[in-house]
C-alpha positions as CSV (number, residue, x, y, z in Angstrom):
1,X,3.1,2.6,0.3
2,X,3.5,-0.9,-1.3
3,X,2.0,-0.1,-4.7
4,X,1.0,2.9,-6.9
5,X,-2.3,1.9,-8.5
6,X,-3.7,3.7,-11.6
7,X,-7.3,4.0,-12.6
8,X,-6.8,1.4,-15.4
9,X,-5.6,-1.2,-12.8
10,X,-1.9,-1.0,-13.5
11,X,0.1,-1.3,-10.3
12,X,3.7,-0.3,-9.8
13,X,6.2,-0.6,-6.9
14,X,6.2,3.2,-6.4
15,X,5.7,6.5,-8.2
16,X,9.3,6.8,-9.4
17,X,10.3,6.5,-13.0
18,X,12.4,3.4,-12.2
19,X,9.5,1.6,-10.5
20,X,8.7,-2.0,-11.3
21,X,5.3,-3.0,-12.8
22,X,3.6,-5.4,-10.5
23,X,0.8,-6.2,-12.9
24,X,-2.8,-5.2,-13.3
25,X,-5.5,-5.6,-10.7
26,X,-8.3,-5.7,-13.3
27,X,-6.8,-8.4,-15.6
28,X,-5.5,-10.5,-12.7
29,X,-1.8,-10.2,-13.4
30,X,-1.0,-8.3,-10.1
31,X,1.4,-9.9,-7.7
32,X,3.7,-8.5,-5.0
33,X,7.5,-8.9,-5.4
34,X,9.1,-11.8,-3.6
35,X,11.2,-9.4,-1.5
36,X,11.6,-5.7,-1.1
37,X,13.9,-3.9,-3.5
38,X,15.9,-0.7,-3.0
39,X,14.8,2.4,-4.8
40,X,17.2,3.3,-7.7
41,X,16.2,7.0,-7.6
42,X,18.7,9.4,-6.2
43,X,16.0,11.9,-5.3
44,X,12.9,9.8,-4.9
45,X,9.7,11.7,-5.7
46,X,7.5,9.5,-3.6
47,X,5.8,11.5,-0.8
48,X,5.7,8.5,1.5
49,X,9.3,7.5,1.0
50,X,11.1,6.1,4.1
51,X,14.7,7.1,3.7
52,X,17.2,5.4,6.1
53,X,18.9,8.2,8.1
54,X,15.9,10.5,7.8
55,X,13.6,8.8,10.2
56,X,12.5,12.1,11.8
57,X,10.5,12.8,8.6
58,X,8.7,9.5,8.5
59,X,6.0,10.4,11.1
60,X,4.6,13.3,9.0
61,X,3.5,10.7,6.4
62,X,1.5,8.4,8.7
63,X,-2.1,9.0,9.5
64,X,-2.9,8.8,13.2
65,X,-6.5,8.8,14.3
66,X,-7.5,11.7,16.5
67,X,-8.2,9.4,19.5
68,X,-4.7,8.0,19.3
69,X,-3.2,11.4,19.1
70,X,-4.7,12.3,22.5
71,X,-3.2,9.2,24.0
72,X,0.2,10.0,22.6
73,X,0.1,13.5,24.0
74,X,-0.8,12.2,27.4
75,X,2.2,9.9,27.5
76,X,4.7,12.9,27.1
């Protein structure tokens, strides 16, 4: 997830308390960061977090179309 966007248009780098405000989509101040930044949260609350060393949990957060799932099953 690259941004958490709220109904008022405010966009943040994630859902953690230490997230960086990226601007607002409605007033035109939104812009992406120049480069990725590390999360400062010890126990990140983001449900789509990708923690290095815990790669086995990444797949459960990706949406895979049903047609693609059948292709993946056939490859095993």
